[in-house]
C-alpha positions as CSV (number, residue, x, y, z in Angstrom):
1,M,38.1,-4.8,41.7
2,P,35.6,-4.1,38.9
3,H,36.4,-5.4,35.4
4,T,36.9,-2.4,33.1
5,A,38.3,-4.0,29.9
6,P,35.8,-4.8,27.1
7,A,34.9,-8.2,25.9
8,C,37.3,-9.6,23.3
9,P,36.1,-8.7,19.8
10,Q,37.6,-11.9,18.4
11,C,36.1,-14.6,20.7
12,G,33.7,-12.6,22.8
13,Q,35.2,-13.7,26.2
14,E,35.3,-11.2,29.0
15,N,38.6,-12.4,30.4
16,T,40.5,-9.5,28.9
17,Y,43.0,-7.0,30.4
18,P,44.7,-3.8,29.5
19,D,48.4,-3.8,28.7
20,G,49.9,-0.4,27.9
21,E,48.1,0.9,24.8
22,Q,46.5,-2.5,24.1
23,F,43.9,-4.9,25.4
24,I,44.8,-8.6,25.5
25,C,42.6,-11.7,25.5
26,P,44.3,-14.6,27.2
27,D,41.7,-17.0,25.8
28,C,42.4,-16.6,22.1
29,A,45.6,-14.4,22.3
30,Y,44.0,-11.6,20.4
31,E,45.4,-8.1,20.9
32,W,43.7,-4.8,19.9
33,P,44.5,-1.2,20.5
34,R,42.7,0.8,23.2
35,A,42.0,3.4,20.5
36,A,39.7,0.9,18.7
37,T,37.7,0.6,21.9
38,A,37.5,4.4,22.2
39,G,36.1,4.4,18.6
40,A,33.3,2.0,19.7
41,E,32.5,4.3,22.6
42,D,32.3,7.3,20.1
43,E,29.7,5.3,18.1
44,A,27.7,4.9,21.3
45,Q,27.9,8.6,21.8
46,G,26.4,9.1,18.3
47,D,29.1,10.3,16.0
48,G,27.2,8.6,13.2
49,V,30.0,6.2,12.1
50,V,29.2,2.5,12.4
51,R,32.4,0.6,13.3
52,D,33.2,-3.2,13.4
53,A,34.6,-5.1,16.3
54,N,38.2,-3.8,15.5
55,G,37.1,-0.1,15.2
56,N,37.2,0.0,11.4
57,P,34.4,2.1,9.8
58,L,31.8,0.1,7.9
59,Q,29.9,1.2,4.8
60,D,26.9,0.0,2.7
61,G,28.0,-2.9,0.5
62,D,31.0,-4.1,2.6
63,A,31.6,-7.7,3.2
64,V,32.0,-8.8,6.9
65,I,32.9,-11.8,8.9
66,L,31.3,-12.9,12.2
67,V,33.7,-12.8,15.1
68,K,31.4,-14.9,17.4
69,D,28.8,-17.6,17.2
70,L,25.4,-15.9,17.3
71,K,22.2,-17.7,18.4
72,V,19.2,-16.6,16.3
73,K,16.3,-15.5,18.5
74,G,13.1,-17.6,18.0
75,S,15.1,-20.4,16.3
76,S,17.4,-23.3,17.3
77,S,19.8,-22.1,14.6
78,T,23.2,-20.5,15.1
79,L,25.2,-18.2,12.8
80,K,28.8,-19.6,13.1
81,K,31.9,-17.6,13.8
82,G,33.9,-17.0,10.6
83,S,30.8,-16.9,8.4
84,K,31.3,-14.3,5.6
85,I,28.4,-12.0,4.9
86,K,28.4,-9.9,1.7
87,G,26.6,-6.7,0.8
88,I,25.6,-5.3,4.2
89,R,23.4,-2.3,4.5
90,L,23.7,0.1,7.5
91,V,20.5,0.9,9.3
92,D,19.4,2.8,12.4
93,G,18.0,-0.3,14.1
94,A,16.7,-0.7,17.6
95,D,18.9,-1.9,20.5
96,G,22.1,-1.4,18.5
97,H,21.2,-3.7,15.6
98,N,22.7,-1.5,13.0
99,V,23.6,-3.9,10.1
100,D,21.0,-5.3,7.8
101,C,22.2,-8.4,5.8
102,K,21.2,-11.6,4.1
103,T,22.7,-14.8,5.7
104,D,22.2,-18.5,5.0
105,L,19.4,-18.4,7.6
106,G,17.6,-15.4,5.9
107,S,17.5,-11.7,6.3
108,M,18.6,-10.3,9.7
109,L,19.7,-7.3,11.7
110,L,23.0,-7.7,13.5
111,K,25.1,-5.6,15.8
112,S,28.3,-4.3,14.2
113,E,30.3,-5.2,17.4
114,F,30.0,-8.9,16.3
115,L,31.4,-8.3,12.8
116,K,34.8,-7.5,11.3
117,K,35.5,-6.0,7.9
118,A,36.5,-8.7,5.4
């Protein structure tokens, strides 16, 4: 049976399952509405709205929090889960990297699916 539930926006694990109108992650006990996932699919279809991991719309200047540890390409550094990033700027980046921001490790492009609105 193929896995159809999305990865958990909180911890990033793929051991999730649908339960009624929600998805549930047994690893971190996070629950989120299926409608939030539908919102992420709308973004992929090009409705022009950039959404965070929970489906909330993001705007320039918002503060966000990382929902997953992210390894920095070309470096041995890692952006840690829970890190707060202030003053984001939305861009039309390549490969889904649609958030430009300044972190402790310098200026970077991140994917909105790894962020949640603070």
